[in-house]
N, CA, C and O of each residue as an XYZ file, in Angstrom:
960
protein
N      75.188    123.674    116.702
C      75.702    122.396    117.737
C      76.630    122.552    118.368
O      76.826    121.691    119.225
N      77.557    123.606    118.270
C      78.757    123.438    118.765
C      79.667    122.637    118.138
O      80.844    122.790    118.465
N      79.473    122.049    117.547
C      80.501    121.135    116.675
C      81.077    120.986    115.353
O      81.458    119.929    114.849
N      81.106    122.196    114.814
C      81.211    122.472    113.458
C      82.777    122.955    113.404
O      83.088    123.827    112.592
N      83.653    122.444    114.180
C      84.874    122.172    113.856
C      85.588    121.996    112.435
O      85.280    120.940    111.884
N      86.342    122.686    111.835
C      87.255    121.417    110.534
C      88.622    121.770    110.635
O      89.058    122.650    109.893
N      89.539    121.064    111.654
C      90.612    121.704    111.942
C      91.635    120.388    110.738
O      92.838    120.304    110.488
N      90.517    119.629    110.301
C      91.051    118.413    109.483
C      90.084    119.274    108.014
O      90.083    118.765    106.893
N      97.417    103.704     96.594
C      97.824    104.701     96.569
C      97.627    104.455     95.621
O      96.458    104.792     95.811
N      97.618    103.865     93.707
C      97.645    104.584     92.321
C      98.926    103.840     91.624
O      99.622    103.174     92.391
N      99.221    103.876     90.552
C     100.815    103.171     90.847
C     101.036    101.658     91.038
O     100.247    100.716     91.107
N     102.578    101.760     91.109
C     102.562    100.472     91.990
C     102.078    100.208     93.517
O     101.980    101.252     94.162
N     101.776     99.096     94.177
C     101.070     98.985     95.136
C     102.062     99.922     96.067
O     103.236     99.874     95.699
N     101.818    100.699     97.117
C     102.874    101.318     98.165
C     102.464    100.897     99.305
O     101.296    100.654     99.609
N     103.569    100.780    100.080
C     103.452     99.945    101.368
C     103.603    101.716    102.109
O     104.667    102.308    101.925
N     102.530    102.372    102.864
C     102.706    103.724    103.437
C     102.135    103.542    104.647
O     101.323    102.750    105.123
N     102.896    104.675    105.112
C     102.509    105.025    106.805
C     102.028    106.282    106.986
O     102.726    107.287    106.856
N     100.408    106.289    107.397
C      99.865    107.810    107.709
C     100.454    108.397    108.802
O     100.819    107.504    109.566
N     100.737    109.591    109.266
C     101.037    109.942    110.745
C      99.932    109.369    111.790
O      98.714    109.522    111.698
N     100.509    108.802    112.616
C      99.966    108.354    113.628
C      99.475    109.613    114.700
O      98.509    109.547    115.461
N      99.803    110.018    114.645
C      99.390    111.465    115.804
C      99.023    112.600    114.923
O      99.251    113.758    115.272
N      98.446    112.299    113.760
C      97.662    113.382    112.880
C      98.332    114.268    112.269
O      99.544    114.083    112.149
N      97.770    115.366    111.769
C      98.415    116.374    110.707
C      98.654    117.832    111.582
O      98.251    117.984    112.735
N      99.271    118.700    110.925
C      99.746    119.590    111.328
C      98.332    120.504    112.027
O      97.189    120.456    111.572
N      98.839    121.417    113.384
C      97.502    121.995    113.721
C      97.018    123.289    113.254
O      97.664    124.312    113.030
N      95.697    123.052    113.139
C      95.159    124.275    112.000
C      94.981    125.527    113.358
O      95.117    125.484    114.581
N      94.604    126.611    112.340
C      94.645    128.082    113.301
C      93.368    127.901    114.549
O      92.340    127.225    114.580
N      93.840    128.608    115.264
C      92.975    128.824    116.437
C      91.435    128.991    116.418
O      91.272    130.123    115.964
N      90.321    128.494    116.655
C      89.028    128.779    116.193
C      88.442    130.096    116.565
O      88.209    130.490    117.708
N      88.184    130.882    115.161
C      87.436    132.253    115.071
C      86.236    132.105    114.390
O      85.176    132.463    114.903
N      86.298    131.625    113.310
C      84.562    131.540    112.559
C      85.033    130.581    111.740
O      86.191    130.394    111.367
N      83.732    129.796    111.408
C      84.216    128.744    110.371
C      84.847    128.765    109.143
O      85.371    127.792    108.600
N      84.774    130.162    108.610
C      85.372    130.211    107.455
C      86.812    130.053    107.396
O      87.431    129.612    106.427
N      87.353    130.481    108.608
C      88.757    130.425    109.458
C      89.486    128.947    109.557
O      90.489    128.358    109.155
N      88.218    128.728    110.425
C      88.529    126.698    110.388
C      88.409    126.130    109.246
O      89.008    125.054    109.254
N      87.787    126.410    108.022
C      87.953    125.586    106.784
C      89.187    126.082    105.987
O      89.467    125.468    104.958
N      90.129    127.380    106.453
C      91.397    127.814    105.830
C      92.027    127.107    106.413
O      92.990    126.717    105.754
N      91.957    126.622    107.612
C      93.047    125.665    108.482
C      93.169    124.192    107.710
O      94.085    123.456    107.342
N      91.915    124.192    107.683
C      91.667    122.601    106.642
C      93.002    122.510    105.476
O      94.024    121.824    105.481
N      92.460    123.552    104.478
C      93.388    123.460    103.311
C      95.150    123.675    103.615
O      95.961    123.420    102.724
N      95.526    124.113    104.815
C      96.814    124.303    105.211
C      97.200    123.215    105.716
O      98.377    123.228    106.076
N      96.522    122.074    105.909
C      97.033    120.897    106.710
C      96.866    119.868    105.382
O      96.718    118.684    105.686
N      96.872    120.112    104.297
C      96.822    119.135    103.191
C      95.758    118.501    102.842
O      95.792    117.504    102.121
N      94.353    119.176    103.473
C      93.187    118.817    103.377
C      92.657    117.193    103.702
O      92.066    116.437    102.933
N      93.025    116.986    104.906
C      92.590    115.914    105.783
C      93.425    114.560    105.209
O      94.134    113.952    106.011
N      93.350    114.194    104.098
C      93.780    112.717    104.109
C      95.109    113.213    102.821
O      95.245    112.706    101.708
N      95.853    114.210    103.368
C      97.097    114.351    102.018
C      98.184    114.108    102.718
O      99.125    114.127    101.925
N      98.768    113.761    104.416
C      99.980    113.378    104.817
C     100.245    112.171    104.615
O     100.661    111.642    105.646
N     100.184    111.382    103.611
C     100.679    109.877    103.348
C     102.426    109.828    103.507
O     102.988    110.535    102.670
N     102.957    109.405    104.057
C     104.521    109.316    103.827
C     104.993    107.958    103.611
O     104.805    107.062    104.434
N     105.885    107.726    102.004
C     106.069    106.321    101.940
C     107.364    105.676    102.883
O     108.388    106.224    103.293
N     106.985    104.619    103.001
C     108.061    104.229    103.721
C     108.531    102.874    102.998
O     108.985    102.137    103.873
N     108.577    102.443    102.102
C     109.035    101.417    101.185
C     107.730    101.227    100.180
O     106.538    101.447    100.397
N     108.431    100.719     98.960
C     107.696    100.211     97.779
C     107.971     98.706     97.125
O     109.061     98.195     96.866
N     106.421     98.071     96.912
C     106.508     96.757     97.224
C     106.439     96.470     95.575
O     105.957     97.416     94.954
N     106.754     95.570     94.941
C     106.592     95.353     93.491
C     106.088     93.960     93.127
O     105.973     93.426     92.024
N     105.769     93.435     94.580
C     104.925     92.002     94.355
C     103.326     92.177     93.646
O     102.723     91.204     93.193
N     102.703     93.737     93.635
C     101.605     93.474     93.033
C     101.585     94.768     92.738
O     102.080     95.676     93.406
N     100.760     94.881     91.297
C     100.761     96.201     90.688
C      99.087     96.461     90.671
O      98.512     96.660     89.601
N      98.520     96.444     91.681
C      97.214     97.095     91.770
C      96.674     98.848     92.002
O      96.756     99.526     93.027
N      96.230     99.152     90.920
C      95.804    100.571     90.870
C      94.632    101.066     91.384
O      93.592    100.591     90.929
N      94.573    101.823     92.140
C      93.380    102.091     92.493
C      92.587    103.127     91.338
O      93.144    103.942     90.603
N      91.108    102.821     91.426
C      90.619    103.877     89.998
C      90.378    105.023     90.313
O      90.083    105.299     91.475
N      90.453    105.966     89.326
C      90.308    107.163     89.513
C      89.290    107.966     88.739
O      89.080    107.537     87.605
N      88.578    109.095     89.125
C      87.495    109.471     88.759
C      87.384    109.684     87.470
O      88.178    110.552     87.109
N      86.793    109.300     86.697
C      86.254    109.444     85.142
C      85.627    110.939     85.027
O      84.884    111.462     85.858
N      86.190    111.629     83.554
C      85.160    113.103     83.233
C      83.736    112.803     83.745
O      83.255    113.469     84.662
N      83.000    111.699     83.092
C      81.688    111.691     83.022
C      81.183    111.637     84.284
O      79.990    111.928     84.359
N      81.913    111.257     85.626
C      81.266    111.000     86.816
C      81.869    112.400     87.741
O      81.877    112.481     88.969
N      82.313    113.348     86.848
C      82.361    114.591     87.840
C      81.071    115.124     88.410
O      81.035    115.561     89.561
N      80.159    115.101     87.735
C      78.751    115.391     88.397
C      78.626    116.797     88.786
O      79.243    117.729     88.270
N      77.567    116.888     89.971
C      77.530    118.180     90.624
C      78.059    117.694     92.238
O      78.251    116.639     92.842
N      78.167    119.328     92.528
C      78.642    118.761     94.140
C      77.330    118.956     94.976
O      77.624    118.739     96.151
N      76.130    119.245     94.865
C      75.403    118.995     95.235
C      73.792    119.248     94.587
O      73.784    119.976     93.594
N      72.389    118.707     95.061
C      71.719    118.556     94.532
C      70.711    120.136     94.175
O      71.152    121.209     94.587
N      69.527    120.087     93.480
C      69.205    121.424     93.311
C      68.332    121.804     94.472
O      68.327    122.974     94.854
N      67.519    120.798     95.116
C      66.948    121.659     96.576
C      67.691    120.974     97.304
O      68.768    120.396     97.158
N      66.480    121.215     98.656
C      67.079    121.028     99.950
C      66.866    119.413     99.986
O      67.900    118.754    100.094
N      65.914    118.871     99.924
C      65.594    117.488    100.179
C      65.391    117.248    101.776
O      65.284    118.173    102.582
N      65.351    115.764    102.135
C      65.413    115.173    103.066
C      66.300    115.601    104.157
O      67.384    116.051    103.785
N      66.080    115.559    105.412
C      67.384    115.257    106.727
C      66.363    114.551    107.694
O      65.192    114.211    107.528
N      67.357    114.436    108.928
C      67.356    113.233    109.704
C      67.592    114.011    111.009
O      68.223    115.067    110.965
N      67.143    113.564    112.090
C      67.844    114.098    113.609
C      68.974    113.651    113.685
O      69.430    112.742    112.992
N      69.581    114.309    114.620
C      71.162    113.448    114.884
C      70.810    112.146    115.581
O      69.935    111.777    116.365
N      72.056    111.498    114.853
C      72.223    110.066    115.244
C      73.626    109.935    115.168
O      74.154    110.659    114.323
N      74.431    109.141    115.881
C      75.564    108.849    115.516
C      75.849    107.856    114.386
O      74.864    107.151    114.167
N      76.625    107.659    113.809
C      76.656    106.627    112.649
C      77.630    105.756    112.919
O      78.794    106.106    113.117
N      77.139    104.306    112.954
C      78.244    103.249    112.967
C      78.706    102.190    112.105
O      79.726    101.541    112.333
N      77.856    102.000    110.993
C      78.526    101.385    109.874
C      77.676    102.079    108.290
O      76.574    102.594    108.101
N      78.812    101.768    107.422
C      78.196    102.213    105.923
C      78.447    101.089    104.950
O      79.391    100.316    105.121
N      77.561    100.979    103.860
C      78.013    100.470    102.610
C      77.518    101.042    101.560
O      76.537    101.766    101.394
N      78.375    100.598    100.819
C      78.601    101.012     99.421
C      78.274    100.071     98.301
O      79.282     99.977     97.600
N      77.181     99.246     97.774
C      77.021     98.465     97.114
C      78.053     98.490     95.643
O      78.761     97.516     95.387
N      78.029     99.581     94.847
C      78.691     99.522     93.944
C      79.966     99.282     93.818
O      80.444     98.971     92.727
N      80.788     99.408     95.064
C      82.072     98.900     94.825
C      82.538     98.134     95.888
O      83.738     98.017     96.136
N      81.560     97.553     96.593
C      81.631     96.382     97.473
C      82.312     96.908     99.019
O      83.098     96.219     99.669
N      82.005     97.761     99.275
C      82.535     98.572    100.427
C      81.065     98.202    101.668
O      79.895     98.558    101.532
N      81.717     97.340    102.888
C      81.198     97.599    103.698
C      81.706     97.458    105.265
O      82.078     96.391    105.755
N      81.652     98.771    105.995
C      82.472     99.054    106.861
C      81.778     99.666    108.347
O      80.959    100.570    108.509
N      82.465     98.782    109.329
C      81.851     99.997    110.797
C      82.604    101.414    110.498
O      83.588    101.523    109.767
N      81.986    102.438    111.169
C      82.482    103.564    111.092
C      83.204    103.791    112.429
O      82.614    103.774    113.509
N      84.312    103.970    112.305
C      85.184    105.127    113.331
C      84.746    106.166    113.491
O      84.197    106.811    112.598
N      84.914    106.598    114.819
C      84.710    108.267    115.155
C      86.107    108.843    115.648
O      86.747    108.378    116.592
N      86.573    110.196    114.668
C      87.994    110.297    114.851
C      87.591    112.083    114.894
O      86.806    112.684    114.160
N      88.270    112.519    115.800
C      88.265    114.003    116.210
C      89.336    114.840    116.258
O      89.805    115.036    115.137
N      89.932    115.442    117.197
C      91.502    115.908    117.573
C      92.277    115.516    118.532
O      91.948    115.448    119.716
N      93.343    115.239    118.067
C      94.507    115.133    119.216
C      94.587    116.250    120.031
O      94.098    117.349    119.770
N      95.337    115.890    121.220
C      95.628    116.939    122.299
C      96.098    118.233    121.771
O      95.758    119.333    122.206
N      97.096    117.954    120.570
C      97.675    119.537    120.115
C      96.652    120.193    119.198
O      97.063    121.085    118.456
N      95.399    119.859    119.166
C      94.889    120.164    117.834
C      94.620    119.814    116.630
O      93.587    120.169    116.060
N      95.603    119.005    116.049
C      96.068    118.338    114.672
C      94.729    116.961    114.679
O      94.338    116.290    115.634
N      94.340    116.927    113.382
C      93.051    115.718    113.224
C      93.596    114.464    113.347
O      94.615    114.067    112.782
N      92.950    113.902    114.038
C      92.852    112.267    114.232
C      92.728    111.286    112.603
O      91.970    111.380    111.638
N      93.467    110.701    112.817
C      93.114    109.611    111.554
C      93.256    108.250    111.902
O      94.166    107.993    112.690
N      92.419    107.139    111.405
C      92.622    105.755    111.418
C      93.831    105.418    111.500
O      94.618    106.042    110.789
N      94.374    104.298    112.414
C      95.580    103.618    112.406
C      95.730    102.933    111.312
O      94.814    102.123    111.164
N      96.766    102.921    110.211
C      97.034    102.642    109.409
C      97.206    100.637    109.494
O      96.916     99.716    108.730
N      97.799    100.742    110.802
C      98.087     99.269    111.230
C      97.025     98.546    111.182
O      96.876     97.591    110.419
N      96.068     99.018    112.136
C      94.561     97.984    112.874
C      93.457     98.474    112.047
O      92.786     97.546    111.595
N      93.033     99.722    111.683
C      92.134    100.240    110.559
C      91.617    100.637    109.479
O      90.649    101.341    109.190
N      92.914     99.724    108.552
C      92.919    100.409    107.394
C      91.670     99.924    106.568
O      91.287    100.487    105.543
N      90.971     98.617    107.230
C      89.826     98.388    106.601
C      88.523     99.010    107.128
O      87.445     98.538    106.767
N      88.601    100.288    108.157
C      87.505    100.867    108.432
C      87.566    102.060    108.287
O      88.504    102.780    108.631
N      86.248    102.489    107.595
C      86.182    104.096    107.425
C      86.229    104.765    108.495
O      86.342    104.195    109.580
N      86.138    106.320    108.363
C      86.111    106.918    109.784
C      85.396    108.199    109.849
O      85.930    109.135    109.253
N      84.011    108.472    110.614
C      83.448    109.544    110.464
C      83.930    110.861    111.676
O      83.932    110.734    112.901
N      84.373    112.291    110.752
C      84.761    112.886    111.859
C      83.602    113.548    112.315
O      82.606    113.915    111.692
N      83.966    113.658    113.786
C      82.937    113.958    114.815
C      82.845    115.477    115.079
O      82.436    115.900    116.160
N      83.153    116.125    114.277
C      82.943    117.572    114.505
C      82.214    117.885    113.065
O      82.131    119.101    112.895
N      81.953    117.522    112.554
C      80.896    117.349    111.409
C      79.830    117.066    111.479
O      79.769    115.888    111.832
N      78.267    117.756    111.251
C      77.217    117.266    111.331
C      77.037    115.255    111.071
O      77.575    114.576    110.197
N      76.206    114.852    112.060
C      75.915    113.394    111.510
C      75.297    113.201    110.415
O      74.306    113.853    110.087
N      75.887    112.156    109.633
C      75.101    111.780    108.127
C      73.602    111.857    108.191
O      72.987    111.330    109.118
N      72.954    112.562    107.135
C      71.627    112.928    107.240
C      71.188    114.339    107.930
O      70.133    114.872    107.589
N      71.869    114.807    108.720
C      71.390    116.238    109.499
C      71.766    117.014    108.338
O      72.367    116.541    107.373
N      71.368    118.309    108.462
C      71.757    119.418    107.289
C      72.562    119.809    107.721
O      72.691    120.075    108.916
N      73.628    120.009    106.542
C      75.251    120.393    106.948
C      75.858    119.209    106.272
O      75.389    118.179    105.787
N      76.925    119.645    106.387
C      78.232    118.684    105.658
C      78.820    117.506    106.499
O      79.688    117.725    107.343
N      78.408    116.442    106.292
C      79.006    115.335    107.237
C      80.259    114.585    106.244
O      80.090    114.226    105.079
N      81.264    114.488    106.866
C      82.592    113.822    106.025
C      82.917    112.553    107.055
O      82.948    112.494    108.284
N      83.175    111.434    105.873
C      83.641    110.522    106.325
C      85.046    110.075    105.444
O      85.101    109.903    104.227
N      85.934    109.969    106.231
C      87.688    109.601    105.770
C      87.599    108.120    105.345
O      86.683    107.413    105.763
N      88.382    107.736    104.659
C      89.198    106.499    104.964
C      90.506    106.255    104.107
O      90.691    107.098    103.229
N      91.546    105.137    104.225
C      92.543    104.807    103.543
C      92.351    104.165    102.300
O      91.572    103.215    102.221
N      93.083    104.650    101.158
C      93.466    104.072     99.984
C      94.151    102.670     99.850
O      94.043    101.850     98.938
N      94.783    102.625    100.845
C      95.829    101.649    100.762
C      96.314    101.479    102.295
O      95.954    102.073    103.311
N      97.388    100.317    102.065
C      97.688     99.737    103.883
C      99.066     99.141    103.362
O      99.455     99.204    102.196
N      99.636     98.641    104.265
C     100.690     97.351    104.400
C     100.511     96.193    103.668
O     101.292     95.508    103.008
N      99.239     96.101    103.931
C      98.642     94.393    102.970
C      98.152     94.585    101.681
O      98.046     93.663    100.872
N      97.783     95.999    101.405
C      97.294     96.473     99.881
C      96.112     97.160    100.249
O      96.078     97.779    101.312
N      94.701     97.098     99.140
C      94.085     97.898     98.674
C      93.223     98.043    100.552
O      93.323     97.141    101.384
N      92.662     99.018    100.734
C      92.035     99.540    101.843
C      90.614     99.969    101.944
O      89.845     99.930    100.984
N      90.346    100.306    102.925
C      88.509    100.605    102.671
C      87.830    101.206    101.497
O      86.711    100.882    101.100
N      88.834    102.380    100.816
C      87.982    103.129    100.042
C      89.280    103.088     98.899
O      89.676    104.107     98.334
N      89.780    101.912     98.700
C      90.801    101.631     97.467
C      89.860    101.949     96.114
O      90.494    102.526     95.231
N      88.538    101.686     95.821
C      87.941    101.827     94.894
C      86.703    103.006     94.852
O      85.630    103.076     94.251
N      87.360    103.812     95.724
C      86.018    105.194     95.797
C      86.279    105.901     94.449
O      85.260    106.507     94.118
N      87.022    106.007     93.782
C      87.315    106.707     92.348
C      86.727    106.236     91.196
O      86.801    106.711     90.064
N      85.858    104.802     91.761
C      85.344    104.209     90.830
C      83.531    104.496     90.922
O      82.768    103.873     90.183
N      83.173    105.235     91.654
C      81.748    105.513     92.167
C      81.280    106.614     91.010
O      81.917    107.666     90.942
N      80.215    106.388     90.138
C      79.494    107.337     89.282
C      78.132    108.462     90.105
O      77.650    108.197     91.206
N      77.905    109.152     89.628
C      76.413    109.853     90.067
C      75.597    108.792     89.945
O      75.580    108.008     88.996
N      74.793    108.764     91.088
C      73.405    107.792     91.017
C      73.783    106.303     91.924
O      72.874    105.556     92.288
N      75.186    106.022     92.206
C      75.275    104.792     92.917
C      74.812    105.536     94.335
O      74.648    106.724     94.615
N      74.688    104.416     95.038
C      73.947    104.512     96.755
C      75.182    104.698     97.767
O      76.361    104.547     97.447
N      74.818    104.972     98.754
C      75.549    104.919     99.876
C      74.557    104.866    101.213
O      73.704    105.730    101.415
N      74.738    103.966    101.916
C      73.858    103.599    102.745
C      74.913    103.586    104.446
O      75.969    102.991    104.659
N      74.170    104.405    105.315
C      74.636    104.715    106.366
C      73.871    104.331    107.566
O      72.789    104.900    107.704
N      74.165    103.619    108.310
C      73.536    102.974    109.451
C      73.538    103.687    110.830
O      74.455    103.328    111.568
N      72.779    104.531    111.271
C      72.996    105.099    112.625
C      72.707    104.345    113.788
O      72.252    103.201    113.800
N      73.032    105.138    114.891
C      73.019    104.434    116.003
C      71.287    104.363    116.524
O      71.166    103.604    117.486
N      70.226    104.875    116.162
C      69.314    105.147    116.461
C      68.375    103.822    115.580
O      67.166    103.868    115.808
N      68.735    102.946    114.842
C      68.837    102.112    113.899
C      68.175    102.601    112.306
O      67.983    101.785    111.405
N      67.923    103.890    112.202
C      67.875    104.420    110.946
C      68.569    104.275    109.758
O      69.736    104.303    110.150
N      68.597    104.149    108.657
C      69.756    103.918    107.621
C      69.215    104.872    106.781
O      68.177    104.847    106.120
N      70.293    105.940    106.933
C      70.164    106.826    105.785
C      70.666    106.813    104.334
O      71.888    106.687    104.251
N      70.125    106.895    103.388
C      70.486    106.473    102.065
C      70.801    107.651    101.272
O      70.070    108.633    101.150
N      71.864    107.493    100.779
C      72.233    108.985    100.105
C      72.649    108.521     98.458
O      73.173    107.423     98.274
N      72.425    109.263     97.538
C      72.583    109.206     96.168
C      73.935    109.949     96.045
O      74.217    110.845     96.840
N      74.753    109.584     95.069
C      76.151    110.151     95.081
C      75.602    111.318     93.886
O      74.693    110.946     93.145
N      75.995    112.298     93.765
C      75.652    113.283     92.916
C      77.304    113.806     92.014
O      77.270    114.520     91.012
N      78.445    113.350     92.544
C      79.365    113.715     91.748
C      80.863    113.105     92.614
O      81.004    113.052     93.836
N      81.803    112.716     91.625
C      83.214    112.069     91.872
C      84.341    112.972     91.244
O      84.466    113.246     90.050
N      84.975    113.297     92.079
C      86.090    114.590     91.591
C      87.453    113.855     92.005
O      87.548    112.991     92.876
N      88.383    114.311     91.295
C      89.524    114.629     92.013
C      90.370    115.747     91.749
O      90.485    116.258     90.635
N      91.059    116.188     92.953
C      91.522    117.400     93.258
C      93.135    117.269     93.272
O      93.655    116.233     93.688
N      93.872    118.309     92.822
C      95.038    118.532     92.937
C      95.285    119.210     94.698
O      94.753    120.273     95.020
N      96.296    118.268     95.840
C      96.202    118.996     96.595
C      96.743    120.250     96.708
O      96.611    120.748     97.827
N      97.513    121.145     95.597
C      97.899    122.455     95.801
C      96.660    123.112     95.378
O      96.703    124.342     95.403
N      95.615    122.594     95.012
C      94.234    123.586     94.403
C      92.956    122.887     95.056
O      91.892    122.845     94.438
N      93.108    122.327     96.362
C      91.888    121.905     96.712
C      91.029    122.869     97.018
O      91.519    123.936     97.385
N      89.773    122.763     96.958
C      88.325    123.954     96.902
C      87.801    123.532     98.546
O      86.779    122.957     98.922
N      88.799    124.003     99.202
C      88.407    123.346    100.962
C      86.719    124.147    101.051
O      85.739    123.576    101.529
N      86.713    124.951    100.721
C      85.282    125.997    100.962
C      84.299    124.972    100.437
O      83.483    124.481    101.218
N      84.325    124.631     99.207
C      83.216    123.696     98.233
C      83.495    122.732     99.315
O      82.380    122.558     99.806
N      84.173    122.141     99.849
C      84.053    120.533    100.146
C      83.369    120.651    101.670
O      82.324    120.104    102.021
N      84.033    121.310    102.294
C      83.491    121.569    103.744
C      82.873    122.597    104.444
O      82.483    122.578    105.612
N      82.801    123.758    103.396
C      81.488    124.570    103.997
C      80.083    123.900    104.601
O      79.643    122.838    104.161
N      79.472    124.617    105.608
C      78.140    123.709    105.658
C      77.180    124.161    104.700
O      76.829    125.301    104.394
N      76.818    123.007    104.279
C      75.449    122.713    103.215
C      74.066    123.436    103.586
O      73.833    123.804    104.737
N      73.192    123.605    102.558
C      71.896    123.994    103.489
C      71.167    122.499    103.090
O      69.947    122.540    102.929
N      71.631    121.606    102.977
C      70.983    120.076    102.780
C      71.779    119.064    103.378
O      72.905    119.346    103.788
N      71.294    117.859    103.477
C      71.592    116.980    104.144
C      73.051    116.169    103.106
O      72.847    115.247    102.316
N      74.492    116.809    103.381
C      75.281    116.587    102.654
C      76.106    115.302    102.781
O      76.056    114.913    103.948
N      76.855    114.496    101.998
C      77.813    113.774    102.747
C      79.073    113.902    101.830
O      78.899    114.169    100.641
N      80.269    113.732    102.300
C      81.353    113.635    101.605
C      82.292    112.278    101.794
O      82.380    111.813    102.930
N      82.706    111.899    101.147
C      83.663    110.534    101.350
C      85.393    110.826    100.655
O      85.557    110.926     99.439
N      86.383    110.914    101.502
C      87.559    111.383    101.127
C      88.556    110.560    101.359
O      88.861    110.288    102.520
N      89.233    110.022    100.276
C      90.794    109.295    100.319
C      91.633    109.972     99.266
O      91.228    110.852     98.507
N      92.886    109.448     99.306
C      93.926    110.186     98.765
C      93.740    109.383     97.143
O      93.334    108.232     96.990
N      94.050    110.092     96.319
C      94.057    109.611     95.069
C      95.128    110.015     94.004
O      96.276    110.038     94.446
N      94.972    110.341     92.676
C      95.928    110.826     91.338
C      97.166    109.981     91.794
O      97.129    109.006     92.544
N      98.270    110.536     91.203
C      99.579    109.908     91.204
C     100.169    110.072     92.182
O      99.872    111.019     92.910
N     101.455    108.979     92.590
C     101.746    109.282     94.081
C     103.375    109.473     93.109
O     103.809    108.979     92.068
N     103.965    110.599     94.270
C     105.159    111.254     94.219
C     106.189    110.289     94.738
O     106.521    110.591     95.884
N     106.725    109.360     94.326
C     107.975    109.101     95.104
C     108.948    109.740     95.599
O     109.644    109.315     96.521
N     109.075    110.718     95.088
C     110.143    111.669     95.525
C     109.665    112.317     96.846
O     110.260    112.093     97.900
N     108.748    113.001     96.785
C     108.121    113.364     98.080
C     107.557    112.562     99.218
O     107.531    112.838    100.417
N     107.095    111.466     98.552
C     106.050    110.378     99.384
C     104.685    110.791     99.787
O     104.138    110.683    100.885
N     104.199    111.342     98.549
C     102.987    111.732     99.177
C     102.200    111.538     97.235
O     102.799    111.520     96.160
N     100.494    111.413     97.583
C      99.891    111.376     96.435
C      99.671    112.999     96.264
O      99.917    113.878     97.090
N      99.218    113.104     95.147
C      99.561    114.648     94.905
C      98.156    115.130     94.609
O      97.883    116.298     94.336
N      97.313    114.162     94.683
C      95.725    114.319     94.642
C      94.799    113.974     95.872
O      95.238    113.209     96.731
N      93.469    114.537     95.995
C      92.588    113.953     96.835
C      91.505    113.401     95.857
O      91.477    113.826     94.702
N      90.539    112.385     96.327
C      89.281    111.775     95.245
C      88.367    112.335     96.513
O      88.766    112.149     97.662
N      87.061    113.063     96.238
C      86.395    113.143     96.838
C      84.924    113.082     96.450
O      84.566    113.786     95.505
N      84.031    112.314     97.078
C      82.696    111.949     96.588
C      81.493    112.824     97.195
O      81.382    113.092     98.392
N      80.886    113.101     96.495
C      79.679    114.193     96.948
C      78.577    113.259     96.816
O      78.382    112.557     95.824
N      77.908    113.284     97.802
C      76.297    112.814     98.048
C      75.450    113.785     98.702
O      75.656    114.740     99.451
N      74.281    113.163     98.110
C      73.259    114.211     99.248
C      72.202    112.862     99.739
O      72.111    111.827     99.078
N      71.403    113.139    101.105
C      70.275    112.236    101.296
C      69.332    112.132    100.444
O      68.964    113.097     99.775
N      68.925    111.209    100.368
C      67.107    110.826     99.241
C      66.436    110.403     99.959
O      65.278    110.797     99.826
N      66.654    109.537    100.950
C      65.629    108.810    101.763
C      66.356    108.231    102.909
O      67.581    108.175    103.019
N      65.349    107.744    103.873
C      65.694    106.890    104.828
C      64.861    105.695    105.189
O      63.658    105.717    104.931
N      65.582    104.325    105.949
C      64.964    103.068    106.397
C      64.602    103.363    107.736
O      65.479    103.888    108.421
N      63.225    103.084    108.389
C      63.409    103.183    109.530
C      64.041    101.742    110.275
O      64.314    100.678    109.719
N      64.163    102.097    111.696
C      64.767    100.852    112.288
C      63.791     99.774    112.465
O      62.634     99.942    112.852
N      64.562     98.184    112.027
C      63.674     97.251    112.160
C      63.005     97.001    110.900
O      62.339     95.978    110.742
N      63.179     98.104    109.757
C      62.537     97.568    108.330
C      63.540     96.766    107.834
O      64.689     96.717    108.274
N      63.008     96.022    106.742
C      63.661     94.867    105.879
C      63.930     95.535    104.383
O      64.439     94.860    103.488
């Protein structure tokens, strides 16, 4: 496809600011594995939250994945797949998420773009250099866990469990239906980038946000929450 580039709070409610100009520059593209290594070097997409201040007006804790939800990274077989079509929205009924899907890519300096914390904390974003949801390969959708106003789009991501459903509506009208296979939390210092970003031989979906303990000394979350899901079916355009 030519699009397989991978350049890319919990506790008291935290007012945080994501770097609006993206994260540090990944290595120059040489191979897929080299690009994946670059992802680890930039704290794995959602790792660069810098605290601007803390409000004690609310004590809202983002759910963290349970040991029982760890599940599997992927399915046993290849499963179904869909043709390429850009994603426009998503729903996750189990945690009450309904969101349009922004498309993010790279900044001019090669760093990965992120949604604006000010204007787009309620929106998830598809990384446009991953495959579109439903294609064979790994599609990545990211989202904020918190914002200046409180919980953001992926605040309850850690509450998902294997078997939960994720619906992604595509530009051609088809709804790609994914089943969660596992929900895991990884320390950012020990993030398995290859397992998460490597091209899969099935239609894989990864949802990513920050998680774990918020380190007030550094102004960063220490972990990332990752949802692993795979395509199980689809609904054609116009179906009810």
